[in-house]
All heavy atoms as TSV, in Angstrom:
chain	resi	resn	atom	element	x	y	z
A	1	MET	N	N	215.362	17.060	-45.437
A	1	MET	CA	C	214.499	16.008	-45.928
A	1	MET	C	C	213.215	16.604	-46.471
A	1	MET	O	O	212.705	17.585	-45.945
A	1	MET	CB	C	214.140	15.051	-44.792
A	1	MET	CG	C	215.146	13.950	-44.586
A	1	MET	SD	S	214.661	12.920	-43.212
A	1	MET	CE	C	213.754	11.699	-44.076
A	2	ALA	N	N	212.695	15.984	-47.484
A	2	ALA	CA	C	211.450	16.456	-48.073
A	2	ALA	C	C	210.266	15.956	-47.258
A	2	ALA	O	O	210.236	14.816	-46.803
A	2	ALA	CB	C	211.348	15.952	-49.496
A	3	HIS	N	N	209.309	16.838	-47.058
A	3	HIS	CA	C	208.087	16.493	-46.340
A	3	HIS	C	C	206.894	16.813	-47.227
A	3	HIS	O	O	206.917	17.797	-47.965
A	3	HIS	CB	C	207.972	17.295	-45.037
A	3	HIS	CG	C	209.021	16.934	-44.041
A	3	HIS	ND1	N	208.993	15.762	-43.346
A	3	HIS	CD2	C	210.136	17.575	-43.650
A	3	HIS	CE1	C	210.049	15.705	-42.553
A	3	HIS	NE2	N	210.767	16.798	-42.724
A	4	PRO	N	N	205.838	15.980	-47.152
A	4	PRO	CA	C	204.662	16.288	-47.956
A	4	PRO	C	C	203.981	17.559	-47.449
A	4	PRO	O	O	203.986	17.850	-46.262
A	4	PRO	CB	C	203.763	15.064	-47.762
A	4	PRO	CG	C	204.214	14.442	-46.510
A	4	PRO	CD	C	205.666	14.744	-46.390
A	5	LYS	N	N	203.410	18.331	-48.381
A	5	LYS	CA	C	202.745	19.568	-48.007
A	5	LYS	C	C	201.461	19.286	-47.236
A	5	LYS	O	O	201.108	20.029	-46.329
A	5	LYS	CB	C	202.446	20.387	-49.256
A	5	LYS	CG	C	202.063	21.803	-48.992
A	5	LYS	CD	C	202.120	22.616	-50.250
A	5	LYS	CE	C	201.979	24.087	-49.925
A	5	LYS	NZ	N	202.129	24.905	-51.130
A	6	SER	N	N	200.782	18.208	-47.619
A	6	SER	CA	C	199.569	17.819	-46.897
A	6	SER	C	C	199.522	16.300	-46.793
A	6	SER	O	O	200.143	15.594	-47.593
A	6	SER	CB	C	198.325	18.338	-47.609
A	6	SER	OG	O	198.242	17.763	-48.899
A	7	ARG	N	N	198.771	15.822	-45.814
A	7	ARG	CA	C	198.684	14.388	-45.567
A	7	ARG	C	C	197.844	13.712	-46.644
A	7	ARG	O	O	196.813	14.235	-47.057
A	7	ARG	CB	C	198.052	14.163	-44.199
A	7	ARG	CG	C	197.953	12.715	-43.824
A	7	ARG	CD	C	197.372	12.545	-42.458
A	7	ARG	NE	N	197.180	11.142	-42.193
A	7	ARG	CZ	C	196.779	10.658	-41.038
A	7	ARG	NH1	N	196.531	11.489	-40.046
A	7	ARG	NH2	N	196.631	9.380	-40.862
A	8	ILE	N	N	198.309	12.538	-47.088
A	8	ILE	CA	C	197.569	11.756	-48.077
A	8	ILE	C	C	196.631	10.827	-47.321
A	8	ILE	O	O	197.047	10.111	-46.404
A	8	ILE	CB	C	198.527	10.956	-48.974
A	8	ILE	CG1	C	199.380	11.921	-49.786
A	8	ILE	CG2	C	197.780	10.030	-49.886
A	8	ILE	CD1	C	200.441	11.276	-50.609
A	9	SER	N	N	195.363	10.830	-47.716
A	9	SER	CA	C	194.365	10.026	-47.004
A	9	SER	C	C	194.600	8.540	-47.256
A	9	SER	O	O	195.258	8.133	-48.225
A	9	SER	CB	C	192.961	10.399	-47.459
A	9	SER	OG	O	192.783	10.029	-48.815
A	10	LYS	N	N	194.053	7.697	-46.388
A	10	LYS	CA	C	194.200	6.242	-46.522
A	10	LYS	C	C	193.563	5.758	-47.816
A	10	LYS	O	O	194.094	4.881	-48.488
A	10	LYS	CB	C	193.555	5.548	-45.331
A	10	LYS	CG	C	194.257	5.795	-44.024
A	10	LYS	CD	C	193.493	5.157	-42.890
A	10	LYS	CE	C	194.042	5.616	-41.555
A	10	LYS	NZ	N	193.239	5.144	-40.441
A	11	GLN	N	N	192.414	6.340	-48.156
A	11	GLN	CA	C	191.715	5.924	-49.364
A	11	GLN	C	C	192.559	6.211	-50.605
A	11	GLN	O	O	192.678	5.372	-51.489
A	11	GLN	CB	C	190.383	6.663	-49.455
A	11	GLN	CG	C	189.550	6.269	-50.649
A	11	GLN	CD	C	188.228	7.020	-50.697
A	11	GLN	OE1	O	188.004	7.928	-49.915
A	11	GLN	NE2	N	187.369	6.622	-51.591
A	12	ARG	N	N	193.160	7.379	-50.647
A	12	ARG	CA	C	193.992	7.742	-51.797
A	12	ARG	C	C	195.240	6.861	-51.878
A	12	ARG	O	O	195.667	6.440	-52.950
A	12	ARG	CB	C	194.381	9.211	-51.683
A	12	ARG	CG	C	195.030	9.762	-52.915
A	12	ARG	CD	C	195.258	11.251	-52.749
A	12	ARG	NE	N	195.801	11.802	-53.952
A	12	ARG	CZ	C	195.243	12.756	-54.666
A	12	ARG	NH1	N	194.096	13.280	-54.273
A	12	ARG	NH2	N	195.808	13.190	-55.749
A	13	LYS	N	N	195.827	6.552	-50.725
A	13	LYS	CA	C	197.005	5.693	-50.677
A	13	LYS	C	C	196.665	4.283	-51.147
A	13	LYS	O	O	197.413	3.675	-51.907
A	13	LYS	CB	C	197.544	5.666	-49.246
A	13	LYS	CG	C	198.726	4.757	-49.048
A	13	LYS	CD	C	199.345	4.893	-47.678
A	13	LYS	CE	C	198.346	4.712	-46.570
A	13	LYS	NZ	N	198.954	4.703	-45.239
A	14	HIS	N	N	195.530	3.760	-50.719
A	14	HIS	CA	C	195.123	2.403	-51.114
A	14	HIS	C	C	194.782	2.332	-52.598
A	14	HIS	O	O	195.005	1.307	-53.237
A	14	HIS	CB	C	193.958	1.929	-50.262
A	14	HIS	CG	C	194.327	1.709	-48.824
A	14	HIS	ND1	N	195.486	1.076	-48.422
A	14	HIS	CD2	C	193.698	2.045	-47.675
A	14	HIS	CE1	C	195.551	1.025	-47.103
A	14	HIS	NE2	N	194.475	1.623	-46.618
A	15	LYS	N	N	194.230	3.383	-53.154
A	15	LYS	CA	C	193.940	3.407	-54.593
A	15	LYS	C	C	195.230	3.296	-55.395
A	15	LYS	O	O	195.279	2.640	-56.425
A	15	LYS	CB	C	193.244	4.717	-54.977
A	15	LYS	CG	C	191.786	4.775	-54.670
A	15	LYS	CD	C	191.240	6.093	-55.190
A	15	LYS	CE	C	189.861	6.353	-54.660
A	15	LYS	NZ	N	189.361	7.677	-55.096
A	16	ARG	N	N	196.273	3.975	-54.934
A	16	ARG	CA	C	197.551	3.953	-55.639
A	16	ARG	C	C	198.192	2.568	-55.589
A	16	ARG	O	O	198.911	2.175	-56.499
A	16	ARG	CB	C	198.472	5.006	-55.022
A	16	ARG	CG	C	199.790	5.170	-55.752
A	16	ARG	CD	C	200.642	6.273	-55.174
A	16	ARG	NE	N	201.095	5.960	-53.835
A	16	ARG	CZ	C	200.773	6.650	-52.751
A	16	ARG	NH1	N	199.941	7.666	-52.821
A	16	ARG	NH2	N	201.243	6.311	-51.571
A	17	ARG	N	N	197.939	1.840	-54.526
A	17	ARG	CA	C	198.592	0.544	-54.329
A	17	ARG	C	C	197.740	-0.646	-54.752
A	17	ARG	O	O	198.029	-1.767	-54.381
A	17	ARG	CB	C	198.965	0.394	-52.851
A	17	ARG	CG	C	200.004	1.407	-52.430
A	17	ARG	CD	C	200.357	1.274	-50.992
A	17	ARG	NE	N	201.334	2.288	-50.625
A	17	ARG	CZ	C	201.705	2.556	-49.399
A	17	ARG	NH1	N	201.171	1.878	-48.399
A	17	ARG	NH2	N	202.583	3.479	-49.147
A	18	THR	N	N	196.689	-0.446	-55.528
A	18	THR	CA	C	195.816	-1.554	-55.906
A	18	THR	C	C	196.500	-2.543	-56.840
A	18	THR	O	O	196.140	-3.714	-56.856
A	18	THR	CB	C	194.542	-1.038	-56.588
A	18	THR	OG1	O	194.903	-0.264	-57.724
A	18	THR	CG2	C	193.697	-0.233	-55.634
A	19	HIS	N	N	197.470	-2.090	-57.627
A	19	HIS	CA	C	198.127	-2.990	-58.567
A	19	HIS	C	C	199.253	-3.795	-57.934
A	19	HIS	O	O	199.782	-4.697	-58.567
A	19	HIS	CB	C	198.687	-2.191	-59.746
A	19	HIS	CG	C	199.784	-1.267	-59.369
A	19	HIS	ND1	N	199.550	-0.057	-58.758
A	19	HIS	CD2	C	201.123	-1.364	-59.477
A	19	HIS	CE1	C	200.704	0.545	-58.521
A	19	HIS	NE2	N	201.679	-0.240	-58.948
A	20	LYS	N	N	199.617	-3.504	-56.692
A	20	LYS	CA	C	200.696	-4.226	-56.026
A	20	LYS	C	C	200.117	-5.408	-55.262
A	20	LYS	O	O	199.584	-5.254	-54.174
A	20	LYS	CB	C	201.443	-3.313	-55.058
A	20	LYS	CG	C	202.183	-2.201	-55.742
A	20	LYS	CD	C	202.971	-1.401	-54.764
A	20	LYS	CE	C	203.708	-0.277	-55.458
A	20	LYS	NZ	N	204.497	0.509	-54.517
A	21	LYS	N	N	200.213	-6.592	-55.826
A	21	LYS	CA	C	199.717	-7.781	-55.154
A	21	LYS	C	C	200.542	-8.992	-55.592
A	21	LYS	O	O	201.159	-8.983	-56.654
A	21	LYS	CB	C	198.245	-7.994	-55.452
A	21	LYS	CG	C	197.902	-8.029	-56.911
A	21	LYS	CD	C	196.411	-8.019	-57.120
A	21	LYS	CE	C	196.114	-7.588	-58.537
A	21	LYS	NZ	N	194.847	-6.975	-58.676
A	22	ALA	N	N	200.545	-9.987	-54.764
A	22	ALA	CA	C	201.312	-11.198	-55.060
A	22	ALA	C	C	200.569	-12.031	-56.094
A	22	ALA	O	O	199.346	-12.126	-56.082
A	22	ALA	CB	C	201.519	-12.009	-53.792
A	23	THR	N	N	201.323	-12.645	-56.972
A	23	THR	CA	C	200.741	-13.524	-57.983
A	23	THR	C	C	201.153	-14.957	-57.693
A	23	THR	O	O	202.175	-15.208	-57.059
A	23	THR	CB	C	201.225	-13.140	-59.396
A	23	THR	OG1	O	202.644	-13.223	-59.430
A	23	THR	CG2	C	200.787	-11.730	-59.751
A	24	MET	N	N	200.365	-15.891	-58.167
A	24	MET	CA	C	200.681	-17.298	-57.994
A	24	MET	C	C	201.838	-17.672	-58.916
A	24	MET	O	O	201.868	-17.245	-60.070
A	24	MET	CB	C	199.474	-18.174	-58.335
A	24	MET	CG	C	198.324	-18.033	-57.377
A	24	MET	SD	S	198.711	-18.681	-55.753
A	24	MET	CE	C	198.845	-20.406	-56.126
A	25	PRO	N	N	202.830	-18.437	-58.430
A	25	PRO	CA	C	203.945	-18.833	-59.293
A	25	PRO	C	C	203.488	-19.849	-60.335
A	25	PRO	O	O	202.549	-20.621	-60.102
A	25	PRO	CB	C	204.938	-19.464	-58.314
A	25	PRO	CG	C	204.119	-19.901	-57.162
A	25	PRO	CD	C	202.973	-18.927	-57.063
A	26	ASN	N	N	204.133	-19.823	-61.494
A	26	ASN	CA	C	203.808	-20.773	-62.548
A	26	ASN	C	C	204.410	-22.130	-62.198
A	26	ASN	O	O	205.579	-22.230	-61.872
A	26	ASN	CB	C	204.365	-20.293	-63.886
A	26	ASN	CG	C	203.657	-19.059	-64.375
A	26	ASN	OD1	O	202.489	-18.875	-64.071
A	26	ASN	ND2	N	204.343	-18.217	-65.110
A	27	ILE	N	N	203.591	-23.165	-62.264
A	27	ILE	CA	C	204.017	-24.520	-61.931
A	27	ILE	C	C	204.073	-25.346	-63.224
A	27	ILE	O	O	203.142	-25.318	-64.022
A	27	ILE	CB	C	203.048	-25.185	-60.930
A	27	ILE	CG1	C	202.926	-24.348	-59.658
A	27	ILE	CG2	C	203.478	-26.604	-60.614
A	27	ILE	CD1	C	204.185	-24.259	-58.834
A	28	ALA	N	N	205.174	-26.054	-63.407
A	28	ALA	CA	C	205.344	-26.912	-64.571
A	28	ALA	C	C	205.552	-28.347	-64.107
A	28	ALA	O	O	205.905	-28.598	-62.958
A	28	ALA	CB	C	206.538	-26.454	-65.389
A	29	THR	N	N	205.333	-29.287	-64.998
A	29	THR	CA	C	205.567	-30.700	-64.717
A	29	THR	C	C	206.691	-31.175	-65.621
A	29	THR	O	O	206.644	-30.983	-66.838
A	29	THR	CB	C	204.298	-31.526	-64.978
A	29	THR	OG1	O	203.241	-30.982	-64.193
A	29	THR	CG2	C	204.496	-32.976	-64.591
A	30	CYS	N	N	207.690	-31.789	-65.030
A	30	CYS	CA	C	208.838	-32.288	-65.787
A	30	CYS	C	C	208.419	-33.510	-66.604
A	30	CYS	O	O	207.775	-34.417	-66.097
A	30	CYS	CB	C	209.975	-32.646	-64.835
A	30	CYS	SG	S	211.410	-33.317	-65.679
A	31	ALA	N	N	208.802	-33.520	-67.877
A	31	ALA	CA	C	208.479	-34.656	-68.734
A	31	ALA	C	C	209.334	-35.874	-68.397
A	31	ALA	O	O	208.921	-37.010	-68.602
A	31	ALA	CB	C	208.683	-34.272	-70.197
A	32	THR	N	N	210.538	-35.654	-67.845
A	32	THR	CA	C	211.449	-36.746	-67.529
A	32	THR	C	C	211.049	-37.463	-66.246
A	32	THR	O	O	210.913	-38.679	-66.223
A	32	THR	CB	C	212.886	-36.214	-67.383
A	32	THR	OG1	O	213.218	-35.470	-68.546
A	32	THR	CG2	C	213.871	-37.353	-67.213
A	33	THR	N	N	210.860	-36.687	-65.167
A	33	THR	CA	C	210.614	-37.283	-63.857
A	33	THR	C	C	209.164	-37.207	-63.409
A	33	THR	O	O	208.762	-37.935	-62.514
A	33	THR	CB	C	211.472	-36.585	-62.789
A	33	THR	OG1	O	211.113	-35.210	-62.737
A	33	THR	CG2	C	212.945	-36.715	-63.099
A	34	GLY	N	N	208.395	-36.293	-63.974
A	34	GLY	CA	C	207.007	-36.126	-63.558
A	34	GLY	C	C	206.847	-35.262	-62.315
A	34	GLY	O	O	205.749	-35.141	-61.782
A	35	GLU	N	N	207.936	-34.644	-61.846
A	35	GLU	CA	C	207.890	-33.783	-60.655
A	35	GLU	C	C	207.301	-32.426	-61.013
A	35	GLU	O	O	207.533	-31.904	-62.099
A	35	GLU	CB	C	209.297	-33.578	-60.093
A	35	GLU	CG	C	209.955	-34.823	-59.575
A	35	GLU	CD	C	209.384	-35.278	-58.254
A	35	GLU	OE1	O	209.021	-34.420	-57.444
A	35	GLU	OE2	O	209.312	-36.494	-58.057
A	36	LYS	N	N	206.551	-31.842	-60.098
A	36	LYS	CA	C	206.049	-30.488	-60.271
A	36	LYS	C	C	207.071	-29.518	-59.687
A	36	LYS	O	O	207.628	-29.756	-58.628
A	36	LYS	CB	C	204.707	-30.325	-59.574
A	36	LYS	CG	C	203.616	-31.159	-60.215
A	36	LYS	CD	C	202.261	-30.778	-59.676
A	36	LYS	CE	C	201.185	-31.641	-60.254
A	36	LYS	NZ	N	200.937	-31.405	-61.645
A	37	HIS	N	N	207.334	-28.416	-60.409
A	37	HIS	CA	C	208.345	-27.451	-59.974
A	37	HIS	C	C	208.014	-26.091	-60.550
A	37	HIS	O	O	207.189	-25.967	-61.453
A	37	HIS	CB	C	209.742	-27.896	-60.429
A	37	HIS	CG	C	209.869	-27.983	-61.924
A	37	HIS	ND1	N	210.293	-26.931	-62.688
A	37	HIS	CD2	C	209.593	-28.991	-62.786
A	37	HIS	CE1	C	210.294	-27.292	-63.959
A	37	HIS	NE2	N	209.869	-28.537	-64.046
A	38	GLN	N	N	208.675	-25.041	-60.017
A	38	GLN	CA	C	208.518	-23.702	-60.563
A	38	GLN	C	C	209.337	-23.583	-61.845
A	38	GLN	O	O	210.395	-24.202	-61.972
A	38	GLN	CB	C	209.003	-22.647	-59.581
A	38	GLN	CG	C	208.059	-22.377	-58.453
A	38	GLN	CD	C	208.536	-21.200	-57.610
A	38	GLN	OE1	O	209.656	-20.739	-57.756
A	38	GLN	NE2	N	207.681	-20.738	-56.737
A	39	LEU	N	N	208.841	-22.765	-62.762
A	39	LEU	CA	C	209.570	-22.554	-64.002
A	39	LEU	C	C	210.896	-21.849	-63.724
A	39	LEU	O	O	210.997	-21.020	-62.820
A	39	LEU	CB	C	208.735	-21.701	-64.959
A	39	LEU	CG	C	207.489	-22.371	-65.529
A	39	LEU	CD1	C	206.682	-21.376	-66.314
A	39	LEU	CD2	C	207.862	-23.542	-66.401
A	40	HIS	N	N	211.915	-22.167	-64.505
A	40	HIS	CA	C	213.245	-21.566	-64.431
A	40	HIS	C	C	213.918	-21.809	-63.079
A	40	HIS	O	O	214.716	-21.001	-62.630
A	40	HIS	CB	C	213.197	-20.070	-64.733
A	40	HIS	CG	C	212.535	-19.739	-66.021
A	40	HIS	ND1	N	213.122	-19.964	-67.236
A	40	HIS	CD2	C	211.315	-19.234	-66.295
A	40	HIS	CE1	C	212.303	-19.601	-68.198
A	40	HIS	NE2	N	211.199	-19.155	-67.655
A	41	ARG	N	N	213.609	-22.906	-62.412
A	41	ARG	CA	C	214.227	-23.251	-61.133
A	41	ARG	C	C	214.684	-24.710	-61.209
A	41	ARG	O	O	214.057	-25.540	-61.847
A	41	ARG	CB	C	213.241	-23.141	-59.966
A	41	ARG	CG	C	212.579	-21.799	-59.802
A	41	ARG	CD	C	213.524	-20.807	-59.153
A	41	ARG	NE	N	212.877	-19.649	-58.615
A	41	ARG	CZ	C	212.393	-18.645	-59.308
A	41	ARG	NH1	N	212.414	-18.688	-60.609
A	41	ARG	NH2	N	211.871	-17.598	-58.714
A	42	SER	N	N	215.770	-25.021	-60.525
A	42	SER	CA	C	216.182	-26.413	-60.429
A	42	SER	C	C	215.323	-27.089	-59.366
A	42	SER	O	O	214.771	-26.437	-58.491
A	42	SER	CB	C	217.662	-26.514	-60.073
A	42	SER	OG	O	217.884	-25.943	-58.812
A	43	TYR	N	N	215.198	-28.406	-59.457
A	43	TYR	CA	C	214.334	-29.138	-58.536
A	43	TYR	C	C	214.911	-30.520	-58.293
A	43	TYR	O	O	215.737	-31.006	-59.064
A	43	TYR	CB	C	212.915	-29.244	-59.097
A	43	TYR	CG	C	212.850	-29.846	-60.480
A	43	TYR	CD1	C	212.604	-31.197	-60.655
A	43	TYR	CD2	C	213.070	-29.062	-61.600
A	43	TYR	CE1	C	212.553	-31.747	-61.913
A	43	TYR	CE2	C	213.030	-29.604	-62.861
A	43	TYR	CZ	C	212.763	-30.944	-63.019
A	43	TYR	OH	O	212.738	-31.494	-64.265
A	44	THR	N	N	214.527	-31.127	-57.183
A	44	THR	CA	C	215.008	-32.462	-56.837
A	44	THR	C	C	213.854	-33.453	-56.899
A	44	THR	O	O	212.708	-33.111	-56.645
A	44	THR	CB	C	215.604	-32.475	-55.422
A	44	THR	OG1	O	214.621	-32.010	-54.505
A	44	THR	CG2	C	216.821	-31.584	-55.330
A	45	ASP	N	N	214.197	-34.696	-57.225
A	45	ASP	CA	C	213.177	-35.745	-57.217
A	45	ASP	C	C	213.198	-36.448	-55.863
A	45	ASP	O	O	213.879	-36.018	-54.932
A	45	ASP	CB	C	213.402	-36.717	-58.380
A	45	ASP	CG	C	214.718	-37.450	-58.297
A	45	ASP	OD1	O	215.498	-37.170	-57.375
A	45	ASP	OD2	O	214.966	-38.319	-59.153
A	46	LEU	N	N	212.446	-37.513	-55.736
A	46	LEU	CA	C	212.339	-38.220	-54.457
A	46	LEU	C	C	213.657	-38.877	-54.043
A	46	LEU	O	O	213.909	-39.085	-52.853
A	46	LEU	CB	C	211.234	-39.267	-54.533
A	46	LEU	CG	C	209.823	-38.697	-54.738
A	46	LEU	CD1	C	208.826	-39.823	-54.920
A	46	LEU	CD2	C	209.435	-37.812	-53.579
A	47	ASP	N	N	214.515	-39.213	-55.013
A	47	ASP	CA	C	215.799	-39.845	-54.703
A	47	ASP	C	C	216.866	-38.832	-54.299
A	47	ASP	O	O	217.927	-39.216	-53.825
A	47	ASP	CB	C	216.299	-40.644	-55.912
A	47	ASP	CG	C	215.342	-41.761	-56.272
A	47	ASP	OD1	O	214.656	-42.263	-55.353
A	47	ASP	OD2	O	215.270	-42.125	-57.462
A	48	GLY	N	N	216.614	-37.537	-54.507
A	48	GLY	CA	C	217.586	-36.506	-54.155
A	48	GLY	C	C	218.408	-36.014	-55.327
A	48	GLY	O	O	219.309	-35.201	-55.150
A	49	ASN	N	N	218.129	-36.484	-56.536
A	49	ASN	CA	C	218.843	-36.017	-57.722
A	49	ASN	C	C	218.325	-34.633	-58.103
A	49	ASN	O	O	217.132	-34.371	-58.042
A	49	ASN	CB	C	218.627	-36.970	-58.895
A	49	ASN	CG	C	219.142	-38.352	-58.587
A	49	ASN	OD1	O	220.182	-38.511	-57.973
A	49	ASN	ND2	N	218.402	-39.364	-59.013
A	50	MET	N	N	219.234	-33.741	-58.511
A	50	MET	CA	C	218.841	-32.391	-58.892
A	50	MET	C	C	218.740	-32.290	-60.405
A	50	MET	O	O	219.655	-32.686	-61.125
A	50	MET	CB	C	219.830	-31.360	-58.370
A	50	MET	CG	C	219.410	-29.935	-58.665
A	50	MET	SD	S	220.526	-28.708	-57.991
A	50	MET	CE	C	220.062	-28.799	-56.272
A	51	TYR	N	N	217.622	-31.744	-60.885
A	51	TYR	CA	C	217.360	-31.595	-62.311
A	51	TYR	C	C	217.127	-30.134	-62.652
A	51	TYR	O	O	216.718	-29.342	-61.811
A	51	TYR	CB	C	216.093	-32.364	-62.715
A	51	TYR	CG	C	216.254	-33.856	-62.716
A	51	TYR	CD1	C	216.045	-34.596	-61.568
A	51	TYR	CD2	C	216.610	-34.525	-63.874
A	51	TYR	CE1	C	216.193	-35.968	-61.563
A	51	TYR	CE2	C	216.748	-35.900	-63.883
A	51	TYR	CZ	C	216.541	-36.615	-62.728
A	51	TYR	OH	O	216.681	-37.961	-62.732
A	52	TYR	N	N	217.402	-29.775	-63.907
A	52	TYR	CA	C	217.033	-28.477	-64.448
A	52	TYR	C	C	216.675	-28.677	-65.902
A	52	TYR	O	O	217.473	-29.214	-66.671
A	52	TYR	CB	C	218.168	-27.466	-64.315
A	52	TYR	CG	C	217.802	-26.100	-64.847
A	52	TYR	CD1	C	216.870	-25.314	-64.188
A	52	TYR	CD2	C	218.361	-25.611	-66.019
A	52	TYR	CE1	C	216.520	-24.067	-64.666
A	52	TYR	CE2	C	218.012	-24.366	-66.500
A	52	TYR	CZ	C	217.093	-23.605	-65.828
A	52	TYR	OH	O	216.724	-22.375	-66.311
A	53	ARG	N	N	215.485	-28.277	-66.281
A	53	ARG	CA	C	214.959	-28.419	-67.640
A	53	ARG	C	C	215.016	-29.868	-68.122
A	53	ARG	O	O	215.331	-30.150	-69.277
A	53	ARG	CB	C	215.705	-27.506	-68.599
A	53	ARG	CG	C	215.518	-26.043	-68.270
A	53	ARG	CD	C	216.212	-25.152	-69.224
A	53	ARG	NE	N	215.585	-25.227	-70.537
A	53	ARG	CZ	C	216.038	-24.612	-71.610
A	53	ARG	NH1	N	217.122	-23.885	-71.527
A	53	ARG	NH2	N	215.411	-24.723	-72.741
A	54	GLY	N	N	214.744	-30.813	-67.233
A	54	GLY	CA	C	214.698	-32.217	-67.591
A	54	GLY	C	C	216.040	-32.914	-67.668
A	54	GLY	O	O	216.108	-34.096	-67.991
A	55	LYS	N	N	217.123	-32.200	-67.376
A	55	LYS	CA	C	218.461	-32.798	-67.443
A	55	LYS	C	C	219.019	-32.944	-66.035
A	55	LYS	O	O	218.854	-32.074	-65.191
A	55	LYS	CB	C	219.388	-31.920	-68.283
A	55	LYS	CG	C	218.939	-31.807	-69.715
A	55	LYS	CD	C	219.834	-30.904	-70.492
A	55	LYS	CE	C	219.308	-30.741	-71.905
A	55	LYS	NZ	N	220.066	-29.742	-72.657
A	56	LEU	N	N	219.720	-34.043	-65.797
A	56	LEU	CA	C	220.309	-34.326	-64.502
A	56	LEU	C	C	221.528	-33.427	-64.276
A	56	LEU	O	O	222.461	-33.431	-65.067
A	56	LEU	CB	C	220.732	-35.792	-64.431
A	56	LEU	CG	C	221.321	-36.274	-63.123
A	56	LEU	CD1	C	220.276	-36.211	-62.018
A	56	LEU	CD2	C	221.848	-37.692	-63.263
A	57	LEU	N	N	221.490	-32.623	-63.216
A	57	LEU	CA	C	222.620	-31.756	-62.883
A	57	LEU	C	C	223.532	-32.417	-61.860
A	57	LEU	O	O	224.739	-32.526	-62.068
A	57	LEU	CB	C	222.134	-30.423	-62.318
A	57	LEU	CG	C	221.458	-29.464	-63.269
A	57	LEU	CD1	C	221.043	-28.213	-62.515
A	57	LEU	CD2	C	222.381	-29.095	-64.392
A	58	ILE	N	N	222.960	-32.823	-60.722
A	58	ILE	CA	C	223.739	-33.394	-59.632
A	58	ILE	C	C	223.083	-34.705	-59.211
A	58	ILE	O	O	221.919	-34.739	-58.865
A	58	ILE	CB	C	223.788	-32.430	-58.426
A	58	ILE	CG1	C	224.431	-31.106	-58.850
A	58	ILE	CG2	C	224.559	-33.062	-57.279
A	58	ILE	CD1	C	224.348	-30.033	-57.801
A	59	LYS	N	N	223.860	-35.785	-59.285
A	59	LYS	CA	C	223.355	-37.090	-58.866
A	59	LYS	C	C	223.495	-37.213	-57.349
A	59	LYS	O	O	224.492	-36.796	-56.778
A	59	LYS	CB	C	224.134	-38.189	-59.568
A	59	LYS	CG	C	223.555	-39.562	-59.340
A	59	LYS	CD	C	224.106	-40.520	-60.366
A	59	LYS	CE	C	223.588	-41.914	-60.147
A	59	LYS	NZ	N	222.183	-42.036	-60.411
A	60	ALA	N	N	222.497	-37.756	-56.719
A	60	ALA	CA	C	222.495	-37.908	-55.249
A	60	ALA	C	C	223.496	-38.973	-54.835
A	60	ALA	O	O	223.744	-39.947	-55.562
A	60	ALA	CB	C	221.107	-38.286	-54.778
A	61	ASP	N	N	224.083	-38.769	-53.663
A	61	ASP	CA	C	224.993	-39.760	-53.110
A	61	ASP	C	C	224.214	-40.995	-52.662
A	61	ASP	O	O	223.154	-40.877	-52.049
A	61	ASP	CB	C	225.749	-39.186	-51.900
A	61	ASP	CG	C	226.658	-38.045	-52.314
A	61	ASP	OD1	O	227.085	-38.018	-53.488
A	61	ASP	OD2	O	226.940	-37.189	-51.475
A	62	VAL	N	N	224.776	-42.176	-52.943
A	62	VAL	CA	C	224.141	-43.426	-52.542
A	62	VAL	C	C	224.747	-43.860	-51.222
A	62	VAL	O	O	225.956	-44.061	-51.116
A	62	VAL	CB	C	224.345	-44.514	-53.622
A	62	VAL	CG1	C	223.710	-45.805	-53.169
A	62	VAL	CG2	C	223.775	-44.042	-54.948
A	63	GLU	N	N	223.924	-43.972	-50.183
A	63	GLU	CA	C	224.407	-44.397	-48.874
A	63	GLU	C	C	224.268	-45.913	-48.765
A	63	GLU	O	O	223.227	-46.474	-49.016
A	63	GLU	CB	C	223.614	-43.718	-47.764
A	63	GLU	CG	C	223.785	-42.217	-47.757
A	63	GLU	CD	C	222.982	-41.570	-46.654
A	63	GLU	OE1	O	222.480	-42.308	-45.788
A	63	GLU	OE2	O	222.862	-40.351	-46.665
A	64	GLU	N	N	225.362	-46.570	-48.391
A	64	GLU	CA	C	225.327	-48.030	-48.239
A	64	GLU	C	C	225.716	-48.428	-46.847
A	64	GLU	O	O	226.340	-47.813	-46.102
A	64	GLU	CB	C	226.287	-48.662	-49.237
A	64	GLU	CG	C	225.810	-48.447	-50.656
A	64	GLU	CD	C	226.719	-49.150	-51.629
A	64	GLU	OE1	O	227.292	-50.203	-51.292
A	64	GLU	OE2	O	226.876	-48.644	-52.741
């Protein structure tokens, strides 16, 4: 196994990792239902219907 020749300091390690951080996901609003959802993801409305890009994919079962 490869081993480093000398120890890397915490400061040097943290400098290298400054660009690695979580970003906020992009939120869109559906023009059809008005629901807020992540881009490129399917989403459900309050009735349980599943939509993707404003089109109905799966209709929710109606319980009687």
